[in-house]
Backbone of each chain as ProteinMPNN parsed JSONL, in Angstrom:
{"seq_chain_A": "XXXXXXXXXXXXXXXXXXXXXXXXXXXXXXXXXXXXXXXXXXXXXXXXXXXXXXXXXXXXXXXXXXXXXXXXXXXXXXXXXXXXXXXXXXXXXXXXXXXXXXXXXXXXXXX", "coords_chain_A": {"N_chain_A": [[82.015, 104.563, 201.084], [81.788, 101.082, 202.059], [82.985, 99.705, 205.982], [83.421, 96.97, 205.042], [83.794, 96.589, 202.034], [86.715, 98.362, 202.385], [87.902, 97.179, 204.2], [88.342, 94.785, 202.839], [89.821, 95.99, 200.42], [92.076, 96.618, 201.815], [93.528, 94.966, 203.173], [93.663, 93.578, 200.852], [95.812, 94.882, 199.18], [97.487, 94.489, 201.737], [98.091, 92.15, 201.596], [99.735, 91.831, 198.809], [101.603, 93.741, 199.661], [103.036, 91.332, 201.506], [103.439, 89.442, 199.105], [105.502, 90.48, 197.481], [108.71, 90.952, 197.644], [109.728, 93.438, 196.444], [107.766, 96.317, 196.601], [106.024, 98.269, 194.756], [103.889, 101.097, 195.429], [102.596, 103.183, 193.616], [101.868, 106.425, 190.95], [100.872, 106.372, 188.513], [102.166, 103.715, 185.872], [105.066, 102.091, 186.12], [106.158, 102.295, 183.144], [105.188, 104.504, 182.359], [104.973, 106.4, 184.016], [102.778, 108.628, 186.284], [103.42, 110.981, 187.686], [105.483, 113.017, 188.812], [107.337, 112.453, 190.873], [106.706, 109.655, 191.493], [108.465, 109.173, 188.624], [110.555, 109.501, 189.481], [111.448, 107.975, 191.646], [110.904, 105.524, 190.16], [112.674, 105.808, 188.572], [115.235, 105.856, 189.881], [115.126, 103.17, 191.179], [115.033, 101.764, 188.994], [117.549, 102.43, 188.559], [119.656, 101.107, 189.559], [119.234, 98.497, 188.535], [116.734, 97.32, 189.99], [114.346, 94.844, 189.973], [110.919, 94.785, 190.041], [107.775, 94.772, 192.172], [104.773, 96.964, 191.262], [101.923, 98.808, 191.496], [99.44, 100.675, 190.411], [98.062, 103.511, 191.998], [96.07, 104.807, 191.627], [93.418, 104.467, 189.476], [91.663, 103.699, 191.535], [90.703, 105.763, 193.712], [90.23, 104.979, 196.587], [92.594, 102.891, 197.151], [94.64, 104.674, 197.629], [93.903, 105.93, 200.152], [93.392, 103.278, 201.71], [95.715, 102.231, 201.545], [97.396, 104.561, 202.842], [96.17, 104.539, 205.295], [97.43, 101.637, 206.662], [100.026, 102.189, 206.291], [100.794, 104.854, 207.611], [101.924, 106.908, 206.495], [101.447, 109.535, 204.439], [101.787, 109.698, 201.815], [102.186, 109.031, 197.889], [105.01, 108.057, 195.681], [104.732, 104.732, 197.34], [107.479, 103.01, 199.089], [107.877, 99.506, 199.22], [109.852, 96.943, 201.236], [110.354, 93.803, 201.593], [108.307, 93.662, 202.905], [107.916, 95.874, 204.588], [107.437, 99.562, 205.194], [109.844, 101.863, 203.192], [109.882, 104.109, 202.322], [109.148, 106.847, 200.785], [109.251, 108.364, 197.562], [111.146, 111.31, 197.498], [113.327, 109.818, 200.499], [113.978, 107.646, 199.502], [115.361, 108.576, 196.453], [117.227, 109.485, 198.023], [118.566, 107.88, 199.099], [119.457, 106.234, 197.355], [121.513, 108.247, 196.185], [122.583, 108.099, 197.978], [124.316, 105.725, 198.182], [123.046, 103.412, 199.676], [121.163, 102.233, 198.386], [120.892, 100.001, 196.946], [121.866, 97.881, 199.027], [119.439, 98.535, 200.23], [117.687, 96.735, 199.077], [119.128, 94.214, 198.221], [120.806, 94.142, 196.948], [123.861, 94.218, 194.422], [126.321, 97.109, 194.684], [125.913, 98.45, 191.501], [128.573, 98.659, 189.305]], "CA_chain_A": [[82.392, 103.468, 200.957], [81.149, 100.29, 203.64], [83.614, 99.453, 206.204], [83.778, 95.723, 204.628], [85.029, 97.586, 201.372], [88.086, 99.523, 202.875], [89.093, 96.532, 204.948], [89.133, 93.899, 201.69], [90.834, 96.108, 200.059], [93.227, 96.984, 202.605], [93.337, 93.352, 203.173], [94.754, 93.352, 199.071], [97.036, 95.424, 199.38], [98.483, 93.551, 202.367], [98.908, 90.891, 200.808], [100.358, 92.651, 197.723], [103.419, 93.984, 200.272], [103.28, 90.55, 201.723], [104.123, 88.562, 198.489], [106.415, 90.866, 196.879], [109.597, 91.335, 198.256], [110.252, 95.118, 196.415], [106.504, 97.012, 195.742], [106.259, 100.359, 195.171], [102.706, 101.767, 195.249], [103.018, 104.814, 192.516], [100.53, 107.001, 190.547], [100.948, 105.515, 186.685], [103.189, 102.582, 185.939], [107.118, 102.194, 185.544], [106.559, 102.443, 181.597], [104.151, 105.815, 181.949], [104.763, 107.357, 186.137], [101.408, 110.019, 185.939], [103.333, 112.33, 188.441], [107.001, 113.578, 188.827], [107.631, 111.949, 191.778], [107.214, 108.201, 190.88], [108.555, 108.989, 187.864], [112.133, 109.464, 190.037], [111.313, 106.883, 192.453], [110.657, 104.253, 189.332], [114.448, 106.017, 187.943], [116.202, 105.061, 191.311], [115.06, 101.604, 191.319], [115.848, 101.517, 187.549], [119.072, 102.729, 188.009], [120.269, 99.965, 190.433], [118.918, 97.257, 188.422], [116.25, 96.137, 191.025], [113.548, 94.095, 189.317], [110.248, 95.496, 191.979], [106.35, 94.901, 191.463], [104.372, 97.959, 191.186], [100.788, 99.196, 191.919], [98.907, 101.891, 190.081], [97.216, 103.78, 192.642], [95.416, 105.797, 190.592], [92.655, 104.152, 189.024], [90.917, 103.986, 192.676], [90.855, 106.595, 195.197], [90.131, 103.973, 197.767], [93.618, 102.205, 197.219], [95.346, 105.237, 198.436], [92.913, 105.603, 201.366], [93.637, 102.518, 202.767], [97.315, 101.918, 202.108], [97.922, 105.658, 203.91], [96.004, 103.815, 206.87], [98.088, 101.147, 206.41], [101.372, 102.465, 206.223], [100.526, 106.048, 208.179], [102.153, 107.446, 205.38], [100.167, 110.16, 203.665], [102.054, 110.656, 199.84], [102.747, 108.279, 196.948], [104.777, 106.767, 195.428], [105.07, 104.201, 198.834], [107.986, 101.991, 198.846], [107.917, 98.683, 200.849], [111.648, 96.465, 200.846], [110.807, 92.746, 202.68], [106.676, 94.305, 204.215], [108.557, 97.024, 205.674], [107.827, 100.549, 204.489], [110.927, 102.667, 202.954], [109.267, 105.409, 202.582], [109.135, 108.111, 199.908], [110.15, 109.759, 196.515], [112.774, 111.571, 198.576], [113.927, 109.221, 200.75], [114.153, 106.571, 197.839], [116.281, 108.702, 195.944], [118.154, 110.271, 198.793], [119.064, 106.468, 199.489], [120.333, 106.584, 196.126], [122.602, 109.563, 195.963], [124.408, 108.079, 198.703], [124.485, 103.905, 197.821], [122.715, 103.314, 200.211], [119.321, 102.034, 197.823], [121.154, 98.686, 196.367], [122.536, 97.1, 199.697], [118.825, 98.018, 200.987], [117.743, 96.014, 198.47], [119.764, 92.895, 198.785], [121.682, 94.166, 195.664], [125.208, 94.982, 195.076], [126.528, 98.287, 194.18], [126.21, 98.561, 190.207], [129.68, 99.52, 189.424]], "C_chain_A": [[82.289, 102.669, 202.197], [82.662, 99.967, 204.161], [84.685, 97.838, 205.642], [84.465, 96.179, 203.177], [86.428, 97.76, 201.798], [88.364, 97.785, 203.544], [89.396, 95.09, 203.505], [89.923, 94.6, 200.794], [92.709, 96.506, 200.654], [93.849, 95.292, 202.613], [94.637, 92.616, 201.925], [95.879, 93.396, 199.212], [98.031, 95.224, 200.575], [99.063, 92.466, 202.171], [99.602, 90.416, 199.412], [101.778, 92.994, 198.443], [104.347, 92.458, 200.338], [104.082, 89.777, 201.043], [104.988, 88.77, 197.385], [108.244, 91.526, 197.211], [109.625, 92.765, 198.166], [108.82, 95.422, 196.065], [106.867, 97.849, 195.734], [105.156, 100.478, 194.459], [103.133, 103.212, 194.392], [101.413, 105.338, 191.712], [101.432, 107.179, 188.914], [101.186, 104.239, 186.43], [104.926, 103.017, 185.681], [107.217, 103.01, 184.14], [106.46, 104.029, 181.674], [104.399, 105.867, 183.403], [103.566, 109.004, 185.201], [101.478, 110.506, 187.422], [105.312, 112.063, 188.615], [108.022, 112.271, 189.765], [107.633, 109.998, 192.379], [107.675, 108.789, 189.953], [110.571, 108.832, 188.632], [112.604, 108.834, 190.88], [111.799, 105.275, 191.482], [112.471, 104.26, 188.991], [115.256, 105.255, 188.35], [116.257, 103.695, 191.705], [115.71, 101.246, 190.224], [117.461, 101.6, 187.792], [120.051, 101.566, 188.527], [119.869, 98.61, 189.835], [118.296, 96.624, 189.408], [114.737, 95.534, 190.026], [112.108, 94.466, 190.983], [108.683, 95.077, 190.779], [105.915, 96.219, 191.655], [102.888, 98.403, 191.077], [100.493, 100.465, 191.888], [97.834, 102.606, 190.784], [96.069, 105.031, 192.004], [93.475, 105.767, 190.508], [91.502, 103.926, 190.253], [90.797, 104.655, 194.444], [91.225, 106.04, 197.207], [91.996, 103.82, 197.954], [94.507, 103.021, 198.257], [95.375, 105.54, 199.723], [93.492, 104.463, 202.218], [95.093, 102.314, 202.706], [98.504, 103.028, 203.168], [97.546, 105.1, 204.829], [96.903, 102.988, 207.327], [99.207, 101.454, 207.137], [101.983, 103.705, 207.393], [101.974, 106.508, 207.62], [101.292, 107.998, 203.918], [100.629, 110.426, 201.928], [102.135, 109.786, 199.72], [103.398, 109.283, 196.302], [105.251, 106.819, 197.289], [105.944, 103.48, 198.28], [108.139, 100.668, 199.884], [109.451, 97.94, 200.018], [110.874, 94.845, 202.015], [108.942, 93.226, 203.618], [107.135, 95.035, 204.752], [108.733, 98.839, 204.871], [109.359, 101.743, 204.326], [111.113, 103.701, 203.119], [109.028, 105.987, 200.794], [109.92, 107.859, 198.467], [111.638, 110.404, 197.585], [113.741, 110.89, 199.437], [114.468, 108.065, 199.865], [115.485, 107.447, 196.731], [117.581, 109.818, 196.823], [119.009, 108.763, 199.323], [120.344, 106.376, 198.314], [121.587, 106.894, 196.36], [123.501, 108.812, 197.048], [124.64, 106.219, 199.081], [123.46, 103.362, 199.037], [121.248, 102.05, 199.44], [119.887, 100.336, 197.702], [121.414, 97.821, 197.487], [120.491, 96.626, 200.493], [117.865, 97.211, 200.197], [117.782, 94.672, 198.396], [120.662, 92.744, 197.242], [122.927, 94.618, 195.365], [125.445, 96.279, 194.125], [126.692, 97.729, 192.49], [127.267, 99.607, 190.194], [129.221, 100.685, 187.7]], "O_chain_A": [[82.57, 103.179, 203.282], [83.572, 99.902, 203.334], [85.89, 97.601, 205.728], [85.695, 96.14, 203.144], [87.246, 96.996, 201.285], [89.37, 97.291, 203.035], [90.5, 94.58, 203.318], [90.813, 93.932, 200.266], [93.84, 96.595, 200.177], [94.655, 94.812, 201.816], [95.617, 91.871, 201.919], [96.767, 92.552, 199.338], [99.181, 95.659, 200.525], [100.154, 91.974, 202.458], [99.908, 89.298, 198.998], [102.863, 92.644, 197.978], [105.435, 92.178, 199.836], [105.111, 89.306, 201.527], [105.306, 87.928, 196.545], [108.642, 92.629, 196.835], [109.582, 93.472, 199.173], [108.462, 94.752, 195.096], [107.776, 98.377, 196.376], [105.073, 100.179, 193.268], [103.952, 104.064, 194.735], [100.288, 104.852, 191.831], [102.313, 107.932, 188.498], [100.292, 103.482, 186.81], [105.586, 103.947, 185.217], [107.953, 103.969, 183.907], [107.332, 104.77, 181.22], [103.707, 105.027, 183.979], [103.602, 109.791, 184.255], [100.549, 110.574, 188.226], [106.03, 111.068, 188.512], [108.96, 111.544, 189.439], [108.266, 109.389, 193.242], [107.154, 109.853, 190.288], [111.493, 108.144, 188.194], [113.806, 108.828, 191.144], [112.559, 104.359, 191.797], [113.279, 103.335, 189.068], [115.878, 104.344, 187.804], [117.137, 103.143, 192.367], [116.739, 100.571, 190.241], [118.341, 100.921, 187.263], [121.065, 101.213, 187.926], [120.105, 97.601, 190.5], [118.786, 95.603, 189.892], [114.288, 96.433, 189.315], [112.235, 94.426, 192.207], [108.493, 95.057, 189.563], [106.73, 96.857, 192.321], [102.682, 98.184, 189.883], [100.859, 101.322, 192.693], [96.691, 102.453, 190.351], [95.538, 106.048, 192.449], [92.615, 106.469, 191.039], [90.341, 103.991, 189.849], [90.805, 104.264, 195.611], [91.842, 106.361, 198.223], [92.614, 104.523, 198.753], [94.997, 102.57, 199.292], [96.377, 105.516, 200.437], [94.012, 104.688, 203.311], [95.716, 102.223, 203.764], [99.544, 102.814, 203.79], [98.464, 104.91, 205.626], [97.391, 103.315, 208.409], [99.422, 101.131, 208.305], [103.092, 103.682, 207.926], [102.999, 106.442, 208.298], [100.797, 107.438, 202.939], [100.035, 111.096, 201.083], [102.214, 109.059, 200.71], [103.128, 110.474, 196.147], [105.663, 107.671, 198.076], [105.712, 103.094, 197.134], [108.445, 100.764, 201.073], [109.958, 98.156, 198.917], [110.969, 94.989, 203.234], [108.681, 93.015, 204.803], [106.724, 94.993, 205.911], [109.704, 99.265, 204.246], [109.803, 102.334, 205.311], [111.992, 104.311, 203.726], [108.755, 105.26, 199.839], [110.99, 107.263, 198.347], [112.655, 109.944, 198.103], [114.927, 111.191, 199.3], [115.681, 107.871, 199.786], [116.449, 106.792, 196.334], [118.442, 110.576, 196.377], [120.08, 108.835, 199.927], [121.572, 106.425, 198.377], [122.535, 106.164, 196.65], [124.731, 108.834, 197.089], [125.066, 105.722, 200.124], [123.301, 102.209, 198.635], [120.602, 101.238, 200.103], [119.293, 99.484, 198.363], [121.22, 96.664, 197.115], [120.086, 95.559, 200.954], [116.929, 96.935, 200.948], [116.784, 93.956, 198.471], [121.032, 91.738, 196.637], [123.266, 95.56, 196.081], [124.882, 96.446, 193.044], [127.431, 96.786, 192.208], [127.252, 100.752, 190.646], [129.952, 101.621, 187.374]]}, "seq_chain_B": "XXXXXXXXXXXXXXXXXXXXXXXXXXXXXXXXXXXXXXXXXXXXXXXXXXXXXXXXXXXXXXXXXXXXXXXXXXXXXXXXXXXXXXX", "coords_chain_B": {"N_chain_B": [[94.917, 128.353, 200.661], [97.72, 127.476, 202.451], [100.933, 129.413, 202.92], [104.034, 129.429, 201.989], [105.262, 130.666, 203.97], [104.058, 130.676, 206.27], [104.156, 127.597, 206.569], [106.616, 127.375, 207.521], [106.676, 128.562, 209.72], [104.994, 127.247, 211.373], [106.169, 124.591, 211.55], [108.702, 124.825, 212.499], [107.805, 125.828, 215.292], [106.274, 123.585, 215.714], [108.488, 121.692, 215.848], [111.195, 120.704, 218.385], [113.625, 123.134, 218.043], [114.237, 123.56, 215.469], [115.101, 124.792, 211.811], [114.087, 125.66, 209.916], [113.209, 125.796, 205.639], [111.444, 127.24, 203.694], [110.074, 126.527, 199.724], [107.834, 127.655, 197.7], [107.526, 126.11, 194.986], [106.845, 126.18, 193.067], [105.114, 128.248, 192.383], [102.26, 127.698, 192.961], [101.512, 127.28, 195.15], [101.097, 124.991, 196.483], [102.819, 123.359, 195.548], [105.469, 122.168, 197.424], [108.757, 122.83, 198.896], [110.906, 121.85, 201.169], [113.326, 122.377, 203.567], [114.662, 120.793, 206.651], [116.312, 121.692, 209.908], [117.38, 120.34, 212.937], [118.339, 119.247, 215.961], [116.764, 117.665, 216.863], [116.156, 115.65, 215.254], [118.419, 113.784, 215.247], [118.322, 110.727, 217.085], [116.698, 109.772, 215.019], [115.387, 107.277, 212.486], [115.527, 107.756, 208.629], [112.323, 107.559, 208.071], [111.117, 108.269, 210.377], [111.728, 110.965, 210.749], [111.299, 112.115, 208.48], [107.793, 111.595, 209.207], [107.282, 112.509, 211.182], [107.357, 115.753, 210.085], [105.135, 115.383, 208.402], [103.162, 114.507, 209.445], [102.222, 117.291, 210.572], [101.11, 118.6, 208.52], [98.982, 117.097, 208.53], [96.011, 116.934, 207.524], [96.063, 118.529, 205.331], [97.905, 117.733, 203.526], [97.633, 115.861, 200.412], [95.36, 117.083, 199.639], [94.517, 120.755, 199.831], [97.31, 120.677, 200.384], [99.6, 120.146, 197.691], [102.304, 118.175, 197.266], [104.971, 117.804, 198.996], [107.77, 118.321, 199.393], [110.517, 116.641, 200.905], [113.754, 117.266, 203.217], [115.916, 116.397, 205.633], [117.847, 117.268, 208.125], [120.353, 116.837, 210.334], [122.089, 119.109, 212.744], [124.724, 118.838, 212.465], [124.703, 116.849, 210.062], [123.787, 118.835, 208.041], [125.978, 120.51, 208.53], [127.764, 119.222, 206.798], [127.097, 118.574, 204.49], [126.561, 121.283, 203.787], [129.163, 121.913, 202.93], [131.593, 123.491, 201.059], [132.258, 121.227, 198.157], [135.905, 120.042, 197.951], [137.681, 121.255, 195.488]], "CA_chain_B": [[95.916, 126.927, 201.022], [99.209, 127.818, 202.711], [102.149, 129.897, 202.62], [105.479, 129.41, 202.537], [105.947, 131.199, 205.167], [103.321, 129.734, 207.161], [104.876, 126.38, 206.173], [107.72, 127.365, 208.043], [106.561, 128.825, 211.482], [104.244, 125.582, 212.434], [106.645, 123.268, 211.521], [109.424, 125.584, 213.229], [106.857, 125.523, 215.823], [106.294, 121.565, 215.987], [109.855, 120.47, 215.798], [112.309, 121.752, 218.753], [115.08, 123.984, 218.0], [114.144, 123.26, 214.107], [114.752, 125.558, 211.05], [113.243, 125.538, 208.258], [113.654, 126.539, 204.568], [110.192, 126.489, 202.483], [110.094, 127.196, 199.084], [106.81, 127.185, 196.643], [108.636, 125.473, 193.995], [105.847, 126.098, 191.788], [103.998, 129.244, 192.531], [101.203, 127.96, 192.654], [100.848, 127.063, 196.412], [100.576, 124.052, 197.024], [103.685, 121.827, 196.077], [106.41, 122.937, 198.143], [110.194, 121.988, 199.055], [111.207, 121.74, 202.621], [114.156, 121.323, 204.843], [114.406, 121.196, 208.523], [117.634, 120.876, 210.183], [116.942, 120.163, 214.608], [118.88, 118.44, 216.738], [115.586, 116.352, 217.25], [116.276, 113.954, 214.424], [119.212, 112.654, 215.67], [118.704, 109.448, 216.579], [115.46, 108.933, 213.703], [115.333, 107.66, 210.99], [114.506, 108.681, 207.771], [110.868, 107.276, 207.613], [110.778, 109.234, 211.391], [111.656, 112.475, 210.548], [109.699, 112.861, 207.581], [106.331, 111.868, 209.729], [106.813, 114.106, 212.101], [106.433, 116.635, 209.471], [104.099, 115.311, 207.598], [101.961, 114.797, 210.889], [102.129, 118.975, 210.885], [100.043, 119.133, 207.608], [98.391, 115.946, 208.044], [94.765, 117.807, 207.179], [96.061, 119.397, 203.549], [98.455, 117.13, 202.557], [97.106, 115.298, 199.154], [94.47, 118.14, 199.102], [95.641, 122.231, 199.714], [98.948, 120.886, 199.644], [99.489, 118.521, 196.774], [103.762, 118.049, 196.792], [105.395, 117.988, 200.142], [109.346, 117.365, 198.833], [111.079, 117.174, 202.14], [115.624, 116.876, 203.637], [115.624, 116.452, 207.432], [118.996, 117.104, 208.805], [120.933, 117.184, 212.424], [123.042, 120.861, 212.445], [126.122, 118.427, 211.815], [124.721, 117.041, 208.462], [123.464, 119.878, 207.673], [127.219, 121.184, 208.223], [128.532, 118.136, 206.131], [126.03, 118.92, 203.318], [127.06, 122.305, 203.141], [130.7, 122.497, 203.11], [131.997, 123.35, 199.792], [133.34, 119.9, 198.243], [137.252, 120.188, 197.378], [138.315, 120.992, 193.918]], "C_chain_B": [[97.477, 128.266, 201.32], [99.997, 128.437, 202.454], [102.962, 129.131, 202.743], [106.021, 129.439, 203.903], [104.991, 130.563, 206.568], [103.613, 129.011, 207.415], [105.742, 126.292, 207.648], [107.643, 127.245, 209.501], [105.974, 127.423, 212.137], [105.085, 124.574, 212.273], [108.093, 123.457, 212.679], [108.652, 125.343, 215.133], [106.757, 124.354, 216.942], [107.926, 120.967, 216.239], [110.712, 121.473, 217.126], [113.424, 121.998, 218.454], [115.215, 123.793, 215.975], [114.285, 124.669, 213.626], [114.766, 125.805, 209.662], [113.321, 126.354, 207.284], [112.285, 125.918, 203.613], [110.28, 127.301, 201.77], [109.179, 126.612, 198.42], [107.775, 127.3, 195.497], [107.835, 125.258, 192.492], [105.499, 127.937, 191.192], [102.971, 129.378, 193.231], [100.344, 127.583, 193.873], [100.141, 126.103, 196.785], [101.678, 122.46, 196.484], [105.315, 123.037, 196.596], [107.823, 121.751, 198.679], [110.553, 122.734, 200.189], [112.372, 121.308, 202.899], [114.865, 121.86, 205.728], [115.941, 120.623, 208.734], [117.424, 121.328, 211.615], [117.783, 119.577, 214.285], [118.168, 117.662, 217.18], [115.413, 115.437, 216.74], [117.394, 113.27, 214.738], [119.394, 111.33, 216.461], [117.394, 109.147, 216.12], [116.198, 108.719, 212.227], [115.282, 108.581, 210.002], [113.009, 108.906, 208.037], [110.314, 108.646, 209.161], [110.704, 110.592, 211.472], [110.988, 112.905, 209.78], [108.324, 112.684, 207.793], [106.125, 112.592, 210.718], [106.806, 115.177, 211.543], [105.838, 116.56, 208.614], [102.379, 115.13, 208.634], [101.415, 115.916, 211.227], [101.203, 119.142, 209.957], [99.345, 118.012, 207.578], [96.934, 115.665, 207.629], [95.225, 117.962, 205.723], [97.203, 118.103, 202.916], [97.545, 115.845, 201.887], [95.491, 116.779, 199.533], [95.078, 119.945, 199.306], [97.369, 121.837, 199.52], [99.552, 119.733, 198.846], [101.405, 117.481, 196.784], [104.443, 118.366, 198.114], [106.522, 117.572, 200.153], [109.974, 117.958, 200.262], [113.006, 116.526, 202.2], [115.494, 117.333, 205.079], [117.028, 116.46, 207.767], [118.897, 117.332, 210.494], [121.635, 118.54, 211.47], [124.064, 119.573, 211.85], [125.926, 117.507, 210.356], [124.275, 117.997, 207.757], [124.917, 120.567, 207.106], [128.101, 120.451, 207.055], [128.281, 118.673, 204.691], [126.061, 120.056, 201.964], [128.086, 122.794, 202.804], [130.904, 121.974, 201.248], [132.789, 122.31, 198.95], [134.693, 120.59, 197.431], [137.101, 120.154, 195.869], [139.963, 120.646, 193.52]], "O_chain_B": [[97.944, 129.26, 200.764], [100.182, 128.229, 201.255], [102.861, 128.152, 203.482], [106.754, 128.752, 204.615], [105.423, 130.105, 207.625], [103.665, 128.942, 208.643], [105.612, 125.481, 208.564], [108.14, 126.43, 210.279], [106.391, 126.766, 213.091], [104.794, 123.538, 212.871], [108.474, 122.586, 213.46], [109.218, 124.65, 215.979], [106.964, 124.191, 218.144], [108.268, 119.91, 216.771], [110.873, 122.685, 216.985], [114.31, 121.151, 218.558], [116.284, 123.927, 215.38], [113.928, 125.636, 214.299], [115.462, 126.08, 208.685], [113.476, 127.549, 207.536], [112.088, 124.825, 203.081], [110.469, 128.476, 202.085], [109.212, 125.39, 198.276], [108.535, 128.21, 195.166], [108.019, 124.631, 191.449], [105.61, 128.528, 190.118], [102.576, 130.342, 193.887], [99.116, 127.516, 193.919], [99.003, 126.097, 197.255], [101.562, 121.263, 196.743], [105.834, 124.093, 196.232], [107.886, 120.527, 198.79], [110.544, 123.962, 200.262], [112.706, 120.148, 202.656], [115.493, 122.918, 205.765], [116.563, 119.712, 208.189], [117.276, 122.539, 211.778], [118.195, 119.26, 213.169], [118.637, 116.816, 217.94], [114.802, 114.456, 217.165], [117.383, 112.063, 214.499], [120.518, 110.832, 216.515], [116.813, 108.258, 216.742], [116.922, 109.301, 211.42], [115.089, 109.789, 210.14], [112.481, 110.007, 208.193], [109.494, 109.558, 209.054], [109.875, 111.272, 212.077], [110.177, 113.816, 209.944], [107.513, 113.242, 207.053], [105.112, 113.182, 211.094], [106.254, 116.026, 212.242], [105.78, 117.506, 207.829], [101.196, 115.456, 208.529], [100.417, 115.97, 211.946], [100.27, 119.853, 210.33], [98.949, 117.759, 206.44], [96.545, 114.52, 207.402], [94.531, 117.352, 204.909], [97.086, 117.714, 201.754], [96.914, 115.031, 202.562], [94.528, 116.122, 199.138], [96.175, 120.206, 198.811], [98.271, 122.374, 198.876], [99.905, 118.639, 199.286], [101.548, 116.337, 196.353], [104.419, 119.586, 198.282], [106.726, 116.529, 200.774], [109.992, 119.118, 200.675], [113.455, 115.638, 201.475], [115.061, 118.398, 205.517], [117.486, 115.324, 207.645], [118.094, 117.695, 211.354], [121.696, 118.838, 210.277], [124.068, 119.449, 210.625], [126.879, 117.439, 209.579], [124.48, 117.858, 206.551], [125.152, 120.994, 205.975], [129.012, 121.042, 206.476], [129.141, 119.109, 203.925], [125.9, 120.12, 200.745], [128.168, 123.952, 202.394], [130.644, 120.99, 200.556], [134.012, 122.45, 198.979], [134.604, 121.432, 196.536], [136.556, 119.283, 195.191], [140.292, 120.477, 192.346]]}, "name": "protein", "num_of_chains": 2, "seq": "XXXXXXXXXXXXXXXXXXXXXXXXXXXXXXXXXXXXXXXXXXXXXXXXXXXXXXXXXXXXXXXXXXXXXXXXXXXXXXXXXXXXXXXXXXXXXXXXXXXXXXXXXXXXXXXXXXXXXXXXXXXXXXXXXXXXXXXXXXXXXXXXXXXXXXXXXXXXXXXXXXXXXXXXXXXXXXXXXXXXXXXXXXXXXXXXXXXXXX"}
């Protein structure tokens, strides 16, 4: 991969993070997650009624490579809120279970 | 492929005072569930704690280690989560 291609992908990723208040980089899509960790993260977001953008990293391995270079986080999925990395499946599900996820997304807790 | 035992030793060697429990939860040698308790986590956010662990296995994640599910706690957090809930 030329360094130019890499930086183009990284810029596109950075822009997507900037343009979307809540964005999940995952394997597959919310309707068809391609891995258990991505599926559990989507489920937590849907359980609190969050609307979020989703990017499937599978079509091009360079997406994951450039994303991890940007976020300094080696695994997928990765959730960003207001441009900040919240974490992967473990952290998102932990936050959901402790009631921290909805407020972190700017949502009130669902009764 | 690293074993659960090896992961445990590498975590405990890298993080001061850490007690690690590592389980190979598929038996395939590449999906591990890790629980780490250490006072070193005290002032760290969840992301910072997890980064400490990921850093140890940076070269293997996405390769020999397909999945690393993490739970990181201070001794007091571990104590409160292991308290039997009152019935």
